[in-house]
Short mmCIF file of the C-alpha atoms (twelve columns), coordinates in Angstrom:
data_MODEL
# 
_entry.id   MODEL 
# 
loop_
_atom_site.group_PDB 
_atom_site.id 
_atom_site.type_symbol 
_atom_site.label_atom_id 
_atom_site.label_alt_id 
_atom_site.label_comp_id 
_atom_site.label_asym_id 
_atom_site.label_seq_id 
_atom_site.Cartn_x 
_atom_site.Cartn_y 
_atom_site.Cartn_z 
_atom_site.pdbx_PDB_model_num 
ATOM 1   C CA . MET A 1   0.000   0.000   0.000  1 
ATOM 2   C CA . GLN A 2   1.105   3.537   -0.649 1 
ATOM 3   C CA . PHE A 3   0.039   6.724   1.082  1 
ATOM 4   C CA . THR A 4   0.686   10.378  0.371  1 
ATOM 5   C CA . GLY A 5   -0.478  13.049  2.773  1 
ATOM 6   C CA . SER A 6   0.178   16.224  4.646  1 
ATOM 7   C CA . VAL A 7   1.866   15.854  8.036  1 
ATOM 8   C CA . ILE A 8   0.331   16.683  11.381 1 
ATOM 9   C CA . LYS A 9   3.120   16.371  13.942 1 
ATOM 10  C CA . TYR A 10  3.043   15.594  17.672 1 
ATOM 11  C CA . GLY A 11  5.590   15.119  20.424 1 
ATOM 12  C CA . ARG A 12  6.305   12.194  22.695 1 
ATOM 13  C CA . ASP A 13  4.034   10.209  25.010 1 
ATOM 14  C CA . VAL A 14  0.735   10.930  23.249 1 
ATOM 15  C CA . ASP A 15  -1.521  8.669   25.286 1 
ATOM 16  C CA . THR A 16  -4.767  7.038   24.298 1 
ATOM 17  C CA . ASP A 17  -6.750  9.396   26.529 1 
ATOM 18  C CA . ALA A 18  -5.312  12.328  24.550 1 
ATOM 19  C CA . ILE A 19  -6.173  10.572  21.278 1 
ATOM 20  C CA . ILE A 20  -9.790  10.039  22.376 1 
ATOM 21  C CA . ALA A 21  -10.806 11.138  25.852 1 
ATOM 22  C CA . ALA A 22  -12.636 8.653   28.057 1 
ATOM 23  C CA . ARG A 23  -15.586 11.054  28.373 1 
ATOM 24  C CA . TYR A 24  -16.546 10.204  24.767 1 
ATOM 25  C CA . LEU A 25  -16.343 6.446   25.059 1 
ATOM 26  C CA . ASN A 26  -20.052 6.082   25.766 1 
ATOM 27  C CA . SER A 27  -20.369 6.089   21.960 1 
ATOM 28  C CA . SER A 28  -19.147 3.431   19.567 1 
ATOM 29  C CA . ASP A 29  -19.938 5.577   16.517 1 
ATOM 30  C CA . MET A 30  -16.494 6.122   15.003 1 
ATOM 31  C CA . ASP A 31  -17.647 9.096   12.931 1 
ATOM 32  C CA . GLU A 32  -18.809 10.786  16.134 1 
ATOM 33  C CA . LEU A 33  -15.601 9.890   17.976 1 
ATOM 34  C CA . ALA A 34  -13.509 11.222  15.075 1 
ATOM 35  C CA . LYS A 35  -14.958 14.683  15.784 1 
ATOM 36  C CA . HIS A 36  -13.178 14.562  19.157 1 
ATOM 37  C CA . CYS A 37  -9.940  12.908  18.070 1 
ATOM 38  C CA . MET A 38  -6.854  14.582  19.607 1 
ATOM 39  C CA . GLU A 39  -8.954  17.474  20.940 1 
ATOM 40  C CA . ASP A 40  -7.338  17.594  24.395 1 
ATOM 41  C CA . ILE A 41  -3.863  18.190  22.941 1 
ATOM 42  C CA . ASP A 42  -4.881  19.769  19.619 1 
ATOM 43  C CA . PRO A 43  -8.328  21.412  19.626 1 
ATOM 44  C CA . THR A 44  -8.007  22.222  15.903 1 
ATOM 45  C CA . PHE A 45  -7.258  18.651  14.765 1 
ATOM 46  C CA . ALA A 46  -10.788 17.610  13.754 1 
ATOM 47  C CA . GLN A 47  -11.317 20.824  11.773 1 
ATOM 48  C CA . ARG A 48  -8.012  20.726  9.899  1 
ATOM 49  C CA . VAL A 49  -7.417  17.016  9.253  1 
ATOM 50  C CA . LYS A 50  -8.035  15.976  5.664  1 
ATOM 51  C CA . PRO A 51  -8.499  12.439  4.344  1 
ATOM 52  C CA . GLY A 52  -5.071  10.941  3.719  1 
ATOM 53  C CA . ASP A 53  -3.163  13.108  6.194  1 
ATOM 54  C CA . ILE A 54  -0.338  11.459  8.093  1 
ATOM 55  C CA . ILE A 55  0.473   11.766  11.785 1 
ATOM 56  C CA . VAL A 56  4.181   11.936  12.632 1 
ATOM 57  C CA . ALA A 57  5.019   11.641  16.327 1 
ATOM 58  C CA . ASP A 58  7.925   11.210  18.686 1 
ATOM 59  C CA . GLU A 59  8.404   8.282   21.095 1 
ATOM 60  C CA . ASN A 60  5.775   6.187   22.832 1 
ATOM 61  C CA . PHE A 61  2.766   7.131   20.703 1 
ATOM 62  C CA . GLY A 62  -0.411  5.475   21.984 1 
ATOM 63  C CA . CYS A 63  0.744   4.851   25.544 1 
ATOM 64  C CA . GLY A 64  -1.845  4.515   28.283 1 
ATOM 65  C CA . SER A 65  -4.895  2.304   28.302 1 
ATOM 66  C CA . SER A 66  -5.461  -0.451  25.794 1 
ATOM 67  C CA . ARG A 67  -8.589  1.050   24.252 1 
ATOM 68  C CA . GLU A 68  -9.065  0.040   20.646 1 
ATOM 69  C CA . HIS A 69  -11.047 3.248   20.160 1 
ATOM 70  C CA . ALA A 70  -7.806  5.237   19.863 1 
ATOM 71  C CA . PRO A 71  -6.479  3.820   16.566 1 
ATOM 72  C CA . SER A 72  -10.043 3.393   15.250 1 
ATOM 73  C CA . CYS A 73  -10.778 7.056   15.926 1 
ATOM 74  C CA . ILE A 74  -7.543  8.168   14.192 1 
ATOM 75  C CA . LYS A 75  -8.474  6.100   11.156 1 
ATOM 76  C CA . ALA A 76  -12.065 7.410   11.162 1 
ATOM 77  C CA . ALA A 77  -10.738 10.986  11.283 1 
ATOM 78  C CA . GLY A 78  -9.092  10.358  7.909  1 
ATOM 79  C CA . ILE A 79  -5.484  9.707   8.910  1 
ATOM 80  C CA . SER A 80  -3.944  7.271   6.416  1 
ATOM 81  C CA . CYS A 81  -1.009  6.197   8.596  1 
ATOM 82  C CA . VAL A 82  1.093   7.091   11.621 1 
ATOM 83  C CA . ILE A 83  4.884   7.347   11.613 1 
ATOM 84  C CA . ALA A 84  6.556   7.537   15.023 1 
ATOM 85  C CA . LYS A 85  9.845   6.883   16.763 1 
ATOM 86  C CA . SER A 86  8.085   4.197   18.794 1 
ATOM 87  C CA . PHE A 87  4.621   2.990   19.749 1 
ATOM 88  C CA . ALA A 88  3.192   1.522   22.903 1 
ATOM 89  C CA . ARG A 89  2.975   -2.211  22.182 1 
ATOM 90  C CA . ILE A 90  -0.764  -2.573  22.827 1 
ATOM 91  C CA . PHE A 91  -1.488  0.453   20.615 1 
ATOM 92  C CA . TYR A 92  0.679   -1.070  17.878 1 
ATOM 93  C CA . ARG A 93  -1.311  -4.301  17.903 1 
ATOM 94  C CA . ASN A 94  -4.663  -2.501  18.144 1 
ATOM 95  C CA . ALA A 95  -3.728  -0.307  15.177 1 
ATOM 96  C CA . ILE A 96  -2.905  -3.343  13.039 1 
ATOM 97  C CA . ASN A 97  -6.123  -5.042  14.209 1 
ATOM 98  C CA . VAL A 98  -8.228  -2.106  12.970 1 
ATOM 99  C CA . GLY A 99  -6.228  -1.698  9.757  1 
ATOM 100 C CA . LEU A 100 -4.369  1.522   10.617 1 
ATOM 101 C CA . PRO A 101 -0.861  1.389   9.133  1 
ATOM 102 C CA . ILE A 102 1.802   2.475   11.615 1 
ATOM 103 C CA . ILE A 103 5.551   2.446   11.184 1 
ATOM 104 C CA . GLU A 104 8.538   3.169   13.400 1 
ATOM 105 C CA . CYS A 105 11.253  5.318   11.830 1 
ATOM 106 C CA . PRO A 106 13.099  7.672   14.224 1 
ATOM 107 C CA . GLU A 107 15.178  9.268   11.449 1 
ATOM 108 C CA . ALA A 108 12.070  10.244  9.495  1 
ATOM 109 C CA . VAL A 109 10.400  11.693  12.583 1 
ATOM 110 C CA . ASP A 110 13.445  13.876  13.313 1 
ATOM 111 C CA . ALA A 111 13.575  15.194  9.734  1 
ATOM 112 C CA . ILE A 112 9.893   15.633  8.835  1 
ATOM 113 C CA . SER A 113 8.129   18.875  9.764  1 
ATOM 114 C CA . GLU A 114 4.512   19.832  10.331 1 
ATOM 115 C CA . GLY A 115 2.843   20.506  6.986  1 
ATOM 116 C CA . ASP A 116 5.356   18.555  4.875  1 
ATOM 117 C CA . THR A 117 3.946   16.210  2.255  1 
ATOM 118 C CA . VAL A 118 5.052   12.623  2.841  1 
ATOM 119 C CA . PHE A 119 4.873   9.469   0.732  1 
ATOM 120 C CA . PHE A 120 4.974   6.069   2.452  1 
ATOM 121 C CA . ASP A 121 5.244   2.689   0.719  1 
ATOM 122 C CA . THR A 122 4.347   -0.002  3.274  1 
ATOM 123 C CA . GLU A 123 5.659   -2.897  1.188  1 
ATOM 124 C CA . ALA A 124 9.082   -1.363  0.563  1 
ATOM 125 C CA . GLY A 125 9.291   0.419   3.917  1 
ATOM 126 C CA . ILE A 126 10.269  3.645   2.188  1 
ATOM 127 C CA . ILE A 127 9.220   7.036   3.530  1 
ATOM 128 C CA . THR A 128 9.872   10.077  1.360  1 
ATOM 129 C CA . ASP A 129 9.422   13.649  2.498  1 
ATOM 130 C CA . LEU A 130 8.272   15.128  -0.810 1 
ATOM 131 C CA . THR A 131 8.763   18.636  0.570  1 
ATOM 132 C CA . THR A 132 12.501  18.144  1.170  1 
ATOM 133 C CA . ASP A 133 13.186  15.102  -1.071 1 
ATOM 134 C CA . ALA A 134 14.650  13.234  1.926  1 
ATOM 135 C CA . THR A 135 14.134  9.459   1.894  1 
ATOM 136 C CA . PHE A 136 14.123  7.108   4.872  1 
ATOM 137 C CA . ASN A 137 14.161  3.346   5.161  1 
ATOM 138 C CA . ALA A 138 11.905  1.673   7.680  1 
ATOM 139 C CA . ARG A 139 11.268  -1.982  8.291  1 
ATOM 140 C CA . PRO A 140 8.474   -2.980  5.894  1 
ATOM 141 C CA . PHE A 141 5.445   -4.841  7.156  1 
ATOM 142 C CA . PRO A 142 5.696   -8.624  7.012  1 
ATOM 143 C CA . PRO A 143 3.255   -10.123 4.478  1 
ATOM 144 C CA . PHE A 144 0.698   -11.223 7.099  1 
ATOM 145 C CA . ILE A 145 0.534   -7.687  8.584  1 
ATOM 146 C CA . GLN A 146 0.298   -6.218  5.087  1 
ATOM 147 C CA . GLU A 147 -2.624  -8.557  4.394  1 
ATOM 148 C CA . ILE A 148 -4.438  -7.456  7.577  1 
ATOM 149 C CA . ILE A 149 -3.991  -3.768  6.758  1 
ATOM 150 C CA . GLU A 150 -5.027  -4.177  3.117  1 
ATOM 151 C CA . ALA A 151 -8.171  -6.008  4.222  1 
ATOM 152 C CA . GLY A 152 -9.070  -3.119  6.547  1 
ATOM 153 C CA . GLY A 153 -8.287  -4.926  9.798  1 
ATOM 154 C CA . LEU A 154 -8.145  -8.353  11.385 1 
ATOM 155 C CA . VAL A 155 -11.903 -8.969  11.444 1 
ATOM 156 C CA . ALA A 156 -12.228 -8.002  7.772  1 
ATOM 157 C CA . ARG A 157 -9.280  -10.244 6.865  1 
ATOM 158 C CA . THR A 158 -10.818 -13.169 8.755  1 
ATOM 159 C CA . ARG A 159 -14.139 -12.699 6.968  1 
ATOM 160 C CA . LYS A 160 -12.404 -12.393 3.616  1 
ATOM 161 C CA . ARG A 161 -10.613 -15.698 4.174  1 
ATOM 162 C CA . GLY A 162 -13.883 -17.432 5.053  1 
ATOM 163 C CA . GLY A 163 -13.342 -17.511 8.798  1 
ATOM 164 C CA . VAL A 164 -15.830 -16.673 11.479 1 
ATOM 165 C CA . ALA A 165 -15.561 -13.184 12.921 1 
# 
C-alpha cells in the first residue's frame, strides 16, 4: 500500500486518553468519535485534518490504556497512517487489528516537519518527504501484517478468508 499526505506532527508520550478522551467512550460511533480525536492536545485537529493526512510523532505514541477506540478514531478521522519513533505495544497491535498502518522510523520523525507532504510505501518500507526530497528506510510490514492492513483490519481479513468473525 502507498500513502501520500500532509503531516500533522506531535511530540512524545501521546496517550490514548489524549487521542480520544474517556468522556466520549459512551459512543461506539467512530464518525462521532472522530470529531473529538486529539482534541485535548490539539483542539483544531478535527477541523483541519483531511483524508489521507499522516500523523508523525515522537516516542511512545499510543501509551496509556489499551482502548481500541484510539487507533479506530484516528483512522475514522481520515489519517492514512502514523509514523513515530516508537509505539506503545498494545497500541501497535490494536492499530494493526483495525487496519491503521503504523511504522517506526526515528530518522524520518526527526527530519519531517509539520505541513510537509510525505509518501509512504508499506511494502518497501520507504518514507519520502516530498517537501525536502529526503528518503528514509523503515522496516516494511511482514506479508501477514500487510494482508491485515489491506483487508481493513483483522476482522475483515478473517471474513475475507472465510473464517468466522
